All heavy atoms as a GROMACS GRO file, in nm:
protein
  592
    1MET      N    1   0.089  -0.114  -0.005
    1MET     CA    2   0.008  -0.005   0.002
    1MET      C    3   0.088   0.126  -0.003
    1MET      O    4   0.176   0.135   0.083
    1MET     CB    5  -0.095   0.000   0.126
    1MET     CG    6  -0.179   0.118   0.134
    1MET     SD    7  -0.276   0.124   0.284
    1MET     CE    8  -0.356  -0.030   0.295
    2ASP      N    9   0.061   0.214  -0.090
    2ASP     CA   10   0.145   0.332  -0.096
    2ASP      C   11   0.092   0.434   0.005
    2ASP      O   12  -0.015   0.426   0.058
    2ASP     CB   13   0.157   0.386  -0.237
    2ASP     CG   14   0.010   0.429  -0.296
    2ASP    OD1   15  -0.091   0.383  -0.233
    2ASP    OD2   16   0.012   0.506  -0.407
    3THR      N   17   0.160   0.544   0.018
    3THR     CA   18   0.128   0.649   0.111
    3THR      C   19   0.001   0.719   0.079
    3THR      O   20  -0.076   0.748   0.165
    3THR     CB   21   0.254   0.760   0.115
    3THR    OG1   22   0.368   0.685   0.143
    3THR    CG2   23   0.218   0.846   0.218
    4LEU      N   24  -0.018   0.743  -0.047
    4LEU     CA   25  -0.143   0.822  -0.086
    4LEU      C   26  -0.271   0.734  -0.056
    4LEU      O   27  -0.361   0.782  -0.008
    4LEU     CB   28  -0.142   0.854  -0.239
    4LEU     CG   29  -0.247   0.943  -0.286
    4LEU    CD1   30  -0.256   1.072  -0.202
    4LEU    CD2   31  -0.232   0.974  -0.437
    5THR      N   32  -0.259   0.611  -0.082
    5THR     CA   33  -0.375   0.519  -0.055
    5THR      C   34  -0.401   0.505   0.100
    5THR      O   35  -0.509   0.509   0.148
    5THR     CB   36  -0.350   0.374  -0.108
    5THR    OG1   37  -0.330   0.385  -0.250
    5THR    CG2   38  -0.463   0.278  -0.092
    6PHE      N   39  -0.288   0.497   0.171
    6PHE     CA   40  -0.305   0.492   0.318
    6PHE      C   41  -0.360   0.615   0.371
    6PHE      O   42  -0.458   0.609   0.458
    6PHE     CB   43  -0.167   0.475   0.376
    6PHE     CG   44  -0.159   0.475   0.528
    6PHE    CD1   45  -0.207   0.370   0.600
    6PHE    CD2   46  -0.122   0.584   0.598
    6PHE    CE1   47  -0.211   0.377   0.739
    6PHE    CE2   48  -0.114   0.591   0.730
    6PHE     CZ   49  -0.163   0.493   0.805
    7ILE      N   50  -0.322   0.730   0.325
    7ILE     CA   51  -0.382   0.858   0.377
    7ILE      C   52  -0.531   0.867   0.330
    7ILE      O   53  -0.608   0.908   0.414
    7ILE     CB   54  -0.301   0.973   0.322
    7ILE    CG1   55  -0.155   0.979   0.386
    7ILE    CG2   56  -0.370   1.110   0.355
    7ILE    CD1   57  -0.068   1.074   0.328
    8SER      N   58  -0.559   0.821   0.219
    8SER     CA   59  -0.692   0.834   0.172
    8SER      C   60  -0.795   0.739   0.252
    8SER      O   61  -0.898   0.778   0.292
    8SER     CB   62  -0.703   0.789   0.032
    8SER     OG   63  -0.838   0.776  -0.022
    9ASN      N   64  -0.743   0.615   0.271
    9ASN     CA   65  -0.821   0.520   0.356
    9ASN      C   66  -0.835   0.580   0.503
    9ASN      O   67  -0.944   0.559   0.560
    9ASN     CB   68  -0.768   0.384   0.357
    9ASN     CG   69  -0.780   0.318   0.220
    9ASN    OD1   70  -0.862   0.355   0.145
    9ASN    ND2   71  -0.696   0.216   0.196
   10THR      N   72  -0.732   0.627   0.559
   10THR     CA   73  -0.739   0.670   0.699
   10THR      C   74  -0.830   0.788   0.714
   10THR      O   75  -0.912   0.798   0.795
   10THR     CB   76  -0.594   0.715   0.746
   10THR    OG1   77  -0.506   0.609   0.724
   10THR    CG2   78  -0.597   0.760   0.886
   11ILE      N   79  -0.822   0.890   0.616
   11ILE     CA   80  -0.912   0.997   0.629
   11ILE      C   81  -1.052   0.955   0.609
   11ILE      O   82  -1.155   1.003   0.668
   11ILE     CB   83  -0.880   1.111   0.526
   11ILE    CG1   84  -0.746   1.170   0.569
   11ILE    CG2   85  -0.978   1.219   0.509
   11ILE    CD1   86  -0.684   1.265   0.479
   12GLY      N   87  -1.084   0.862   0.508
   12GLY     CA   88  -1.212   0.818   0.486
   12GLY      C   89  -1.271   0.749   0.601
   12GLY      O   90  -1.395   0.766   0.641
   13GLN      N   91  -1.193   0.673   0.680
   13GLN     CA   92  -1.245   0.596   0.799
   13GLN      C   93  -1.265   0.695   0.912
   13GLN      O   94  -1.364   0.679   0.994
   13GLN     CB   95  -1.151   0.485   0.843
   13GLN     CG   96  -1.151   0.376   0.743
   13GLN     CD   97  -1.046   0.265   0.778
   13GLN    OE1   98  -0.976   0.286   0.871
   13GLN    NE2   99  -1.034   0.162   0.699
   14LEU      N  100  -1.181   0.800   0.922
   14LEU     CA  101  -1.198   0.892   1.031
   14LEU      C  102  -1.321   0.987   1.009
   14LEU      O  103  -1.381   1.031   1.107
   14LEU     CB  104  -1.072   0.980   1.049
   14LEU     CG  105  -0.941   0.905   1.105
   14LEU    CD1  106  -0.825   1.005   1.093
   14LEU    CD2  107  -0.975   0.858   1.241
   15LEU      N  108  -1.351   1.018   0.886
   15LEU     CA  109  -1.461   1.105   0.865
   15LEU      C  110  -1.604   1.045   0.843
   15LEU      O  111  -1.705   1.120   0.848
   15LEU     CB  112  -1.426   1.194   0.746
   15LEU     CG  113  -1.308   1.292   0.753
   15LEU    CD1  114  -1.280   1.370   0.626
   15LEU    CD2  115  -1.334   1.385   0.860
   16SER      N  116  -1.604   0.914   0.824
   16SER     CA  117  -1.731   0.844   0.792
   16SER      C  118  -1.828   0.861   0.902
   16SER      O  119  -1.945   0.890   0.872
   16SER     CB  120  -1.706   0.700   0.748
   16SER     OG  121  -1.645   0.632   0.857
   17TRP      N  122  -1.788   0.838   1.023
   17TRP     CA  123  -1.882   0.844   1.137
   17TRP      C  124  -1.933   0.984   1.168
   17TRP      O  125  -2.057   0.998   1.179
   17TRP     CB  126  -1.834   0.778   1.265
   17TRP     CG  127  -1.831   0.634   1.249
   17TRP    CD1  128  -1.737   0.543   1.234
   17TRP    CD2  129  -1.959   0.548   1.251
   17TRP    NE1  130  -1.782   0.407   1.224
   17TRP    CE2  131  -1.915   0.411   1.243
   17TRP    CE3  132  -2.093   0.577   1.266
   17TRP    CZ2  133  -2.014   0.313   1.236
   17TRP    CZ3  134  -2.185   0.474   1.274
   17TRP    CH2  135  -2.143   0.341   1.256
   18PRO      N  136  -1.844   1.082   1.173
   18PRO     CA  137  -1.896   1.220   1.190
   18PRO      C  138  -1.990   1.268   1.089
   18PRO      O  139  -2.085   1.337   1.110
   18PRO     CB  140  -1.777   1.296   1.206
   18PRO     CG  141  -1.661   1.205   1.245
   18PRO     CD  142  -1.697   1.072   1.177
   19VAL      N  143  -1.963   1.231   0.967
   19VAL     CA  144  -2.046   1.268   0.850
   19VAL      C  145  -2.182   1.206   0.858
   19VAL      O  146  -2.286   1.263   0.837
   19VAL     CB  147  -1.969   1.248   0.716
   19VAL    CG1  148  -2.071   1.255   0.595
   19VAL    CG2  149  -1.854   1.335   0.696
   20ALA      N  150  -2.182   1.074   0.891
   20ALA     CA  151  -2.304   0.999   0.915
   20ALA      C  152  -2.390   1.057   1.025
   20ALA      O  153  -2.511   1.076   1.006
   20ALA     CB  154  -2.279   0.846   0.937
   21VAL      N  155  -2.328   1.088   1.142
   21VAL     CA  156  -2.401   1.144   1.246
   21VAL      C  157  -2.458   1.290   1.214
   21VAL      O  158  -2.577   1.305   1.249
   21VAL     CB  159  -2.308   1.152   1.377
   21VAL    CG1  160  -2.373   1.237   1.481
   21VAL    CG2  161  -2.279   1.016   1.428
   22ALA      N  162  -2.378   1.370   1.146
   22ALA     CA  163  -2.432   1.497   1.108
   22ALA      C  164  -2.540   1.486   1.013
   22ALA      O  165  -2.644   1.563   1.014
   22ALA     CB  166  -2.314   1.585   1.039
   23GLY      N  167  -2.538   1.386   0.916
   23GLY     CA  168  -2.646   1.364   0.823
   23GLY      C  169  -2.776   1.318   0.890
   23GLY      O  170  -2.880   1.377   0.862
   24VAL      N  171  -2.763   1.238   0.993
   24VAL     CA  172  -2.888   1.193   1.059
   24VAL      C  173  -2.938   1.306   1.148
   24VAL      O  174  -3.058   1.326   1.156
   24VAL     CB  175  -2.846   1.073   1.156
   24VAL    CG1  176  -2.967   1.047   1.253
   24VAL    CG2  177  -2.824   0.948   1.075
   25ALA      N  178  -2.848   1.384   1.205
   25ALA     CA  179  -2.894   1.503   1.285
   25ALA      C  180  -2.969   1.600   1.193
   25ALA      O  181  -3.065   1.661   1.236
   25ALA     CB  182  -2.771   1.578   1.351
   26LEU      N  183  -2.923   1.624   1.069
   26LEU     CA  184  -2.990   1.721   0.982
   26LEU      C  185  -3.124   1.665   0.934
   26LEU      O  186  -3.218   1.733   0.922
   26LEU     CB  187  -2.909   1.745   0.855
   26LEU     CG  188  -2.778   1.831   0.874
   26LEU    CD1  189  -2.698   1.835   0.752
   26LEU    CD2  190  -2.824   1.974   0.913
   27LEU      N  191  -3.137   1.531   0.914
   27LEU     CA  192  -3.259   1.472   0.873
   27LEU      C  193  -3.358   1.472   0.991
   27LEU      O  194  -3.479   1.503   0.956
   27LEU     CB  195  -3.245   1.325   0.840
   27LEU     CG  196  -3.172   1.302   0.701
   27LEU    CD1  197  -3.135   1.148   0.687
   27LEU    CD2  198  -3.266   1.345   0.588
   28PHE      N  199  -3.326   1.472   1.104
   28PHE     CA  200  -3.419   1.458   1.222
   28PHE      C  201  -3.407   1.590   1.319
   28PHE      O  202  -3.421   1.577   1.428
   28PHE     CB  203  -3.394   1.342   1.305
   28PHE     CG  204  -3.421   1.204   1.234
   28PHE    CD1  205  -3.328   1.127   1.180
   28PHE    CD2  206  -3.553   1.176   1.211
   28PHE    CE1  207  -3.345   1.010   1.117
   28PHE    CE2  208  -3.580   1.052   1.138
   28PHE     CZ  209  -3.480   0.973   1.086
   29ARG      N  210  -3.359   1.701   1.252
   29ARG     CA  211  -3.352   1.821   1.332
   29ARG      C  212  -3.477   1.867   1.397
   29ARG      O  213  -3.474   1.931   1.508
   29ARG     CB  214  -3.278   1.936   1.259
   29ARG     CG  215  -3.364   1.982   1.148
   29ARG     CD  216  -3.279   2.101   1.068
   29ARG     NE  217  -3.352   2.138   0.955
   29ARG     CZ  218  -3.317   2.101   0.826
   29ARG    NH1  219  -3.218   2.027   0.815
   29ARG    NH2  220  -3.393   2.145   0.726
   30GLY      N  221  -3.586   1.851   1.328
   30GLY     CA  222  -3.717   1.893   1.393
   30GLY      C  223  -3.745   1.808   1.517
   30GLY      O  224  -3.765   1.874   1.627
   31PRO      N  225  -3.753   1.677   1.512
   31PRO     CA  226  -3.774   1.601   1.630
   31PRO      C  227  -3.675   1.623   1.740
   31PRO      O  228  -3.702   1.619   1.865
   31PRO     CB  229  -3.786   1.455   1.583
   31PRO     CG  230  -3.811   1.466   1.439
   31PRO     CD  231  -3.750   1.591   1.399
   32ILE      N  232  -3.542   1.637   1.704
   32ILE     CA  233  -3.439   1.658   1.800
   32ILE      C  234  -3.466   1.788   1.872
   32ILE      O  235  -3.454   1.794   1.992
   32ILE     CB  236  -3.306   1.651   1.727
   32ILE    CG1  237  -3.277   1.507   1.680
   32ILE    CG2  238  -3.190   1.702   1.829
   32ILE    CD1  239  -3.145   1.495   1.598
   33ALA      N  240  -3.499   1.896   1.800
   33ALA     CA  241  -3.523   2.024   1.858
   33ALA      C  242  -3.637   2.011   1.953
   33ALA      O  243  -3.634   2.070   2.072
   33ALA     CB  244  -3.549   2.122   1.755
   34GLU      N  245  -3.738   1.937   1.923
   34GLU     CA  246  -3.856   1.917   2.016
   34GLU      C  247  -3.823   1.850   2.143
   34GLU      O  248  -3.866   1.881   2.248
   34GLU     CB  249  -3.971   1.844   1.942
   34GLU     CG  250  -4.044   1.923   1.840
   34GLU     CD  251  -4.122   2.036   1.900
   34GLU    OE1  252  -4.184   2.018   2.010
   34GLU    OE2  253  -4.116   2.147   1.839
   35ARG      N  254  -3.732   1.753   2.138
   35ARG     CA  255  -3.686   1.681   2.254
   35ARG      C  256  -3.596   1.761   2.341
   35ARG      O  257  -3.595   1.744   2.458
   35ARG     CB  258  -3.617   1.541   2.218
   35ARG     CG  259  -3.726   1.452   2.151
   35ARG     CD  260  -3.818   1.402   2.250
   35ARG     NE  261  -3.926   1.327   2.181
   35ARG     CZ  262  -4.046   1.338   2.218
   35ARG    NH1  263  -4.090   1.424   2.305
   35ARG    NH2  264  -4.141   1.266   2.153
   36LEU      N  265  -3.518   1.843   2.280
   36LEU     CA  266  -3.423   1.926   2.353
   36LEU      C  267  -3.496   2.028   2.442
   36LEU      O  268  -3.440   2.071   2.549
   36LEU     CB  269  -3.332   2.000   2.263
   36LEU     CG  270  -3.208   1.916   2.201
   36LEU    CD1  271  -3.130   1.993   2.102
   36LEU    CD2  272  -3.127   1.850   2.311
   37LYS      N  273  -3.617   2.068   2.400
   37LYS     CA  274  -3.693   2.154   2.481
   37LYS      C  275  -3.731   2.087   2.622
   37LYS      O  276  -3.754   2.161   2.712
   37LYS     CB  277  -3.820   2.193   2.412
   37LYS     CG  278  -3.787   2.291   2.296
   37LYS     CD  279  -3.926   2.316   2.216
   37LYS     CE  280  -3.901   2.394   2.095
   37LYS     NZ  281  -4.029   2.419   2.023
   38ASP      N  282  -3.740   1.962   2.630
   38ASP     CA  283  -3.779   1.891   2.744
   38ASP      C  284  -3.662   1.857   2.840
   38ASP      O  285  -3.683   1.813   2.946
   38ASP     CB  286  -3.840   1.753   2.707
   38ASP     CG  287  -3.974   1.778   2.625
   38ASP    OD1  288  -4.030   1.886   2.649
   38ASP    OD2  289  -4.012   1.691   2.557
   39VAL      N  290  -3.530   1.883   2.792
   39VAL     CA  291  -3.425   1.859   2.876
   39VAL      C  292  -3.416   1.952   2.990
   39VAL      O  293  -3.412   2.077   2.963
   39VAL     CB  294  -3.286   1.864   2.777
   39VAL    CG1  295  -3.159   1.845   2.872
   39VAL    CG2  296  -3.300   1.756   2.681
   40ARG      N  297  -3.399   1.903   3.106
   40ARG     CA  298  -3.387   1.990   3.230
   40ARG      C  299  -3.255   1.967   3.297
   40ARG      O  300  -3.214   2.047   3.374
   40ARG     CB  301  -3.508   1.965   3.329
   40ARG     CG  302  -3.633   2.015   3.265
   40ARG     CD  303  -3.737   2.020   3.372
   40ARG     NE  304  -3.865   2.074   3.314
   40ARG     CZ  305  -3.900   2.195   3.348
   40ARG    NH1  306  -3.836   2.272   3.423
   40ARG    NH2  307  -4.010   2.239   3.289
   41LYS      N  308  -3.191   1.846   3.278
   41LYS     CA  309  -3.070   1.817   3.348
   41LYS      C  310  -2.976   1.729   3.254
   41LYS      O  311  -3.027   1.645   3.191
   41LYS     CB  312  -3.101   1.741   3.474
   41LYS     CG  313  -2.977   1.718   3.561
   41LYS     CD  314  -3.018   1.650   3.692
   41LYS     CE  315  -2.904   1.645   3.784
   41LYS     NZ  316  -2.944   1.584   3.910
   42ILE      N  317  -2.855   1.769   3.250
   42ILE     CA  318  -2.746   1.703   3.180
   42ILE      C  319  -2.643   1.667   3.270
   42ILE      O  320  -2.584   1.752   3.342
   42ILE     CB  321  -2.692   1.784   3.056
   42ILE    CG1  322  -2.813   1.819   2.956
   42ILE    CG2  323  -2.582   1.715   2.986
   42ILE    CD1  324  -2.759   1.924   2.853
   43LYS      N  325  -2.600   1.532   3.270
   43LYS     CA  326  -2.484   1.503   3.359
   43LYS      C  327  -2.389   1.392   3.284
   43LYS      O  328  -2.453   1.307   3.221
   43LYS     CB  329  -2.543   1.435   3.484
   43LYS     CG  330  -2.446   1.385   3.581
   43LYS     CD  331  -2.505   1.328   3.702
   43LYS     CE  332  -2.399   1.291   3.806
   43LYS     NZ  333  -2.461   1.227   3.927
   44THR      N  334  -2.272   1.433   3.283
   44THR     CA  335  -2.178   1.343   3.224
   44THR      C  336  -2.065   1.317   3.331
   44THR      O  337  -2.073   1.358   3.447
   44THR     CB  338  -2.106   1.407   3.099
   44THR    OG1  339  -2.029   1.526   3.140
   44THR    CG2  340  -2.206   1.450   2.989
   45LYS      N  341  -1.956   1.249   3.287
   45LYS     CA  342  -1.858   1.225   3.385
   45LYS      C  343  -1.788   1.340   3.445
   45LYS      O  344  -1.752   1.339   3.566
   45LYS     CB  345  -1.747   1.131   3.319
   45LYS     CG  346  -1.650   1.074   3.404
   45LYS     CD  347  -1.563   0.985   3.331
   45LYS     CE  348  -1.448   0.917   3.415
   45LYS     NZ  349  -1.352   0.840   3.348
   46HIS      N  350  -1.767   1.445   3.364
   46HIS     CA  351  -1.695   1.560   3.406
   46HIS      C  352  -1.779   1.692   3.411
   46HIS      O  353  -1.728   1.794   3.446
   46HIS     CB  354  -1.577   1.592   3.311
   46HIS     CG  355  -1.478   1.468   3.301
   46HIS    ND1  356  -1.400   1.432   3.397
   46HIS    CD2  357  -1.467   1.390   3.199
   46HIS    CE1  358  -1.330   1.328   3.365
   46HIS    NE2  359  -1.371   1.299   3.248
   47PHE      N  360  -1.908   1.678   3.382
   47PHE     CA  361  -1.991   1.806   3.363
   47PHE      C  362  -2.136   1.766   3.413
   47PHE      O  363  -2.191   1.662   3.391
   47PHE     CB  364  -1.994   1.852   3.220
   47PHE     CG  365  -2.082   1.960   3.193
   47PHE    CD1  366  -2.042   2.090   3.231
   47PHE    CD2  367  -2.202   1.942   3.127
   47PHE    CE1  368  -2.129   2.195   3.196
   47PHE    CE2  369  -2.282   2.042   3.104
   47PHE     CZ  370  -2.241   2.177   3.134
   48GLU      N  371  -2.196   1.872   3.478
   48GLU     CA  372  -2.335   1.854   3.528
   48GLU      C  373  -2.401   1.986   3.506
   48GLU      O  374  -2.344   2.092   3.550
   48GLU     CB  375  -2.345   1.808   3.658
   48GLU     CG  376  -2.485   1.784   3.704
   48GLU     CD  377  -2.485   1.724   3.840
   48GLU    OE1  378  -2.383   1.684   3.896
   48GLU    OE2  379  -2.606   1.718   3.899
   49ALA      N  380  -2.519   1.992   3.447
   49ALA     CA  381  -2.590   2.120   3.435
   49ALA      C  382  -2.747   2.090   3.457
   49ALA      O  383  -2.799   1.996   3.408
   49ALA     CB  384  -2.580   2.172   3.294
   50ASP      N  385  -2.803   2.183   3.543
   50ASP     CA  386  -2.945   2.166   3.582
   50ASP      C  387  -3.016   2.292   3.532
   50ASP      O  388  -2.982   2.398   3.582
   50ASP     CB  389  -2.959   2.150   3.727
   50ASP     CG  390  -3.096   2.109   3.768
   50ASP    OD1  391  -3.185   2.104   3.683
   50ASP    OD2  392  -3.125   2.090   3.882
   51PHE      N  393  -3.105   2.282   3.436
   51PHE     CA  394  -3.174   2.396   3.383
   51PHE      C  395  -3.320   2.406   3.434
   51PHE      O  396  -3.391   2.502   3.410
   51PHE     CB  397  -3.186   2.370   3.233
   51PHE     CG  398  -3.061   2.360   3.160
   51PHE    CD1  399  -3.028   2.235   3.095
   51PHE    CD2  400  -2.978   2.460   3.149
   51PHE    CE1  401  -2.905   2.222   3.039
   51PHE    CE2  402  -2.852   2.439   3.086
   51PHE     CZ  403  -2.814   2.316   3.030
   52GLY      N  404  -3.358   2.310   3.524
   52GLY     CA  405  -3.491   2.323   3.577
   52GLY      C  406  -3.526   2.447   3.660
   52GLY      O  407  -3.636   2.495   3.638
   53GLU      N  408  -3.442   2.489   3.741
   53GLU     CA  409  -3.470   2.602   3.824
   53GLU      C  410  -3.484   2.725   3.734
   53GLU      O  411  -3.567   2.807   3.750
   53GLU     CB  412  -3.355   2.636   3.931
   53GLU     CG  413  -3.376   2.745   4.014
   53GLU     CD  414  -3.267   2.747   4.125
   53GLU    OE1  415  -3.224   2.652   4.175
   53GLU    OE2  416  -3.217   2.868   4.138
   54LYS      N  417  -3.392   2.745   3.640
   54LYS     CA  418  -3.393   2.854   3.550
   54LYS      C  419  -3.520   2.861   3.461
   54LYS      O  420  -3.583   2.964   3.438
   54LYS     CB  421  -3.266   2.865   3.463
   54LYS     CG  422  -3.145   2.900   3.544
   54LYS     CD  423  -3.142   3.034   3.596
   54LYS     CE  424  -3.017   3.067   3.671
   54LYS     NZ  425  -3.008   3.196   3.728
   55LEU      N  426  -3.558   2.739   3.418
   55LEU     CA  427  -3.675   2.728   3.340
   55LEU      C  428  -3.806   2.766   3.413
   55LEU      O  429  -3.895   2.833   3.374
   55LEU     CB  430  -3.690   2.579   3.282
   55LEU     CG  431  -3.597   2.546   3.175
   55LEU    CD1  432  -3.616   2.402   3.131
   55LEU    CD2  433  -3.622   2.627   3.051
   56GLU      N  434  -3.808   2.730   3.556
   56GLU     CA  435  -3.920   2.759   3.630
   56GLU      C  436  -3.922   2.918   3.648
   56GLU      O  437  -4.032   2.972   3.652
   56GLU     CB  438  -3.920   2.685   3.766
   56GLU     CG  439  -3.939   2.540   3.749
   56GLU     CD  440  -3.903   2.456   3.877
   56GLU    OE1  441  -3.870   2.516   3.974
   56GLU    OE2  442  -3.917   2.339   3.868
   57GLU      N  443  -3.811   2.971   3.673
   57GLU     CA  444  -3.807   3.118   3.686
   57GLU      C  445  -3.853   3.199   3.559
   57GLU      O  446  -3.930   3.291   3.566
   57GLU     CB  447  -3.659   3.162   3.722
   57GLU     CG  448  -3.612   3.124   3.857
   57GLU     CD  449  -3.468   3.166   3.876
   57GLU    OE1  450  -3.412   3.239   3.800
   57GLU    OE2  451  -3.407   3.116   3.970
   58ALA      N  452  -3.813   3.139   3.449
   58ALA     CA  453  -3.850   3.208   3.322
   58ALA      C  454  -4.000   3.186   3.296
   58ALA      O  455  -4.055   3.281   3.257
   58ALA     CB  456  -3.770   3.141   3.208
   59GLU      N  457  -4.052   3.077   3.335
   59GLU     CA  458  -4.198   3.055   3.316
   59GLU      C  459  -4.273   3.147   3.402
   59GLU      O  460  -4.381   3.197   3.367
   59GLU     CB  461  -4.236   2.902   3.342
   59GLU     CG  462  -4.187   2.811   3.231
   59GLU     CD  463  -4.212   2.664   3.271
   59GLU    OE1  464  -4.240   2.640   3.388
   59GLU    OE2  465  -4.178   2.588   3.187
   60ALA      N  466  -4.229   3.161   3.530
   60ALA     CA  467  -4.296   3.254   3.621
   60ALA      C  468  -4.294   3.393   3.573
   60ALA      O  469  -4.397   3.466   3.583
   60ALA     CB  470  -4.228   3.240   3.762
   61LYS      N  471  -4.177   3.439   3.527
   61LYS     CA  472  -4.165   3.575   3.470
   61LYS      C  473  -4.260   3.598   3.345
   61LYS      O  474  -4.320   3.688   3.335
   61LYS     CB  475  -4.020   3.594   3.425
   61LYS     CG  476  -3.994   3.728   3.374
   61LYS     CD  477  -3.986   3.828   3.487
   61LYS     CE  478  -3.935   3.952   3.430
   61LYS     NZ  479  -3.931   4.065   3.530
   62ILE      N  480  -4.266   3.492   3.265
   62ILE     CA  481  -4.356   3.504   3.140
   62ILE      C  482  -4.506   3.519   3.183
   62ILE      O  483  -4.571   3.609   3.141
   62ILE     CB  484  -4.330   3.390   3.048
   62ILE    CG1  485  -4.197   3.409   2.976
   62ILE    CG2  486  -4.446   3.383   2.949
   62ILE    CD1  487  -4.160   3.273   2.898
   63THR      N  488  -4.538   3.439   3.289
   63THR     CA  489  -4.672   3.437   3.336
   63THR      C  490  -4.706   3.577   3.397
   63THR      O  491  -4.820   3.632   3.377
   63THR     CB  492  -4.699   3.329   3.441
   63THR    OG1  493  -4.662   3.205   3.389
   63THR    CG2  494  -4.835   3.319   3.492
   64SER      N  495  -4.609   3.639   3.478
   64SER     CA  496  -4.646   3.762   3.540
   64SER      C  497  -4.652   3.876   3.434
   64SER      O  498  -4.730   3.967   3.441
   64SER     CB  499  -4.528   3.797   3.636
   64SER     OG  500  -4.413   3.819   3.582
   65VAL      N  501  -4.561   3.867   3.328
   65VAL     CA  502  -4.563   3.969   3.225
   65VAL      C  503  -4.694   3.968   3.146
   65VAL      O  504  -4.759   4.055   3.121
   65VAL     CB  505  -4.439   3.957   3.135
   65VAL    CG1  506  -4.465   4.044   3.008
   65VAL    CG2  507  -4.321   4.002   3.207
   66GLU      N  508  -4.737   3.839   3.113
   66GLU     CA  509  -4.869   3.822   3.048
   66GLU      C  510  -4.981   3.872   3.122
   66GLU      O  511  -5.070   3.938   3.062
   66GLU     CB  512  -4.885   3.668   3.011
   66GLU     CG  513  -4.798   3.614   2.899
   66GLU     CD  514  -4.825   3.465   2.891
   66GLU    OE1  515  -4.884   3.397   2.979
   66GLU    OE2  516  -4.778   3.412   2.774
   67SER      N  517  -4.981   3.847   3.252
   67SER     CA  518  -5.104   3.903   3.332
   67SER      C  519  -5.090   4.057   3.345
   67SER      O  520  -5.200   4.119   3.344
   67SER     CB  521  -5.096   3.837   3.479
   67SER     OG  522  -4.974   3.886   3.539
   68GLU      N  523  -4.969   4.113   3.348
   68GLU     CA  524  -4.970   4.260   3.342
   68GLU      C  525  -5.018   4.317   3.218
   68GLU      O  526  -5.091   4.415   3.212
   68GLU     CB  527  -4.816   4.300   3.366
   68GLU     CG  528  -4.764   4.283   3.509
   68GLU     CD  529  -4.625   4.323   3.520
   68GLU    OE1  530  -4.570   4.390   3.430
   68GLU    OE2  531  -4.558   4.283   3.622
   69ILE      N  532  -4.982   4.256   3.109
   69ILE     CA  533  -5.031   4.305   2.977
   69ILE      C  534  -5.178   4.291   2.966
   69ILE      O  535  -5.248   4.384   2.919
   69ILE     CB  536  -4.955   4.231   2.860
   69ILE    CG1  537  -4.815   4.267   2.849
   69ILE    CG2  538  -5.019   4.252   2.725
   69ILE    CD1  539  -4.726   4.174   2.764
   70LEU      N  540  -5.239   4.178   3.009
   70LEU     CA  541  -5.381   4.156   3.008
   70LEU      C  542  -5.464   4.256   3.088
   70LEU      O  543  -5.573   4.295   3.071
   70LEU     CB  544  -5.415   4.026   3.034
   70LEU     CG  545  -5.368   3.914   2.924
   70LEU    CD1  546  -5.397   3.775   2.979
   70LEU    CD2  547  -5.431   3.942   2.798
   71ASN      N  548  -5.400   4.293   3.205
   71ASN     CA  549  -5.457   4.382   3.303
   71ASN      C  550  -5.451   4.530   3.276
   71ASN      O  551  -5.523   4.609   3.329
   71ASN     CB  552  -5.408   4.362   3.450
   71ASN     CG  553  -5.446   4.222   3.497
   71ASN    OD1  554  -5.545   4.162   3.460
   71ASN    ND2  555  -5.365   4.172   3.584
   72GLN      N  556  -5.363   4.568   3.177
   72GLN     CA  557  -5.362   4.704   3.137
   72GLN      C  558  -5.479   4.753   3.069
   72GLN      O  559  -5.528   4.684   2.976
   72GLN     CB  560  -5.222   4.732   3.048
   72GLN     CG  561  -5.102   4.717   3.128
   72GLN     CD  562  -4.976   4.732   3.038
   72GLN    OE1  563  -4.986   4.736   2.919
   72GLN    NE2  564  -4.865   4.748   3.094
   73SER      N  565  -5.524   4.874   3.086
   73SER     CA  566  -5.637   4.926   3.018
   73SER      C  567  -5.581   4.993   2.885
   73SER      O  568  -5.476   5.062   2.893
   73SER     CB  569  -5.713   5.032   3.097
   73SER     OG  570  -5.624   5.134   3.130
   74PRO      N  571  -5.657   4.982   2.771
   74PRO     CA  572  -5.605   5.048   2.656
   74PRO      C  573  -5.607   5.199   2.666
   74PRO      O  574  -5.704   5.248   2.718
   74PRO     CB  575  -5.697   4.994   2.545
   74PRO     CG  576  -5.821   4.943   2.622
   74PRO     CD  577  -5.773   4.909   2.762
   75ASN      N  578  -5.515   5.270   2.613
   75ASN     CA  579  -5.512   5.413   2.621
   75ASN      C  580  -5.569   5.464   2.486
   75ASN      O  581  -5.542   5.422   2.380
   75ASN     CB  582  -5.353   5.460   2.631
   75ASN     CG  583  -5.289   5.422   2.753
   75ASN    OD1  584  -5.358   5.406   2.854
   75ASN    ND2  585  -5.161   5.412   2.752
   76PRO      N  586  -5.673   5.562   2.507
   76PRO     CA  587  -5.738   5.610   2.387
   76PRO      C  588  -5.657   5.716   2.313
   76PRO      O  589  -5.564   5.762   2.348
   76PRO     CB  590  -5.858   5.675   2.439
   76PRO     CG  591  -5.855   5.684   2.590
   76PRO     CD  592  -5.737   5.602   2.628
   0.00000   0.00000   0.00000
């Protein structure tokens, strides 16, 4: 096997999985986006994030702003 063939095969094998995953993500971006809205906590070996508290605060803020807007009287 010559060097050019070796490099071509190596690059092809290294890029095949990321390209396949990106293609699937593009095909299913709508359902993936819908499911990401439901994520409240992410935990890995080195990282942990909890979005539940911030989401509850944001929902409360939205509710209070909506009620303020609905309670305002229209100005003539």
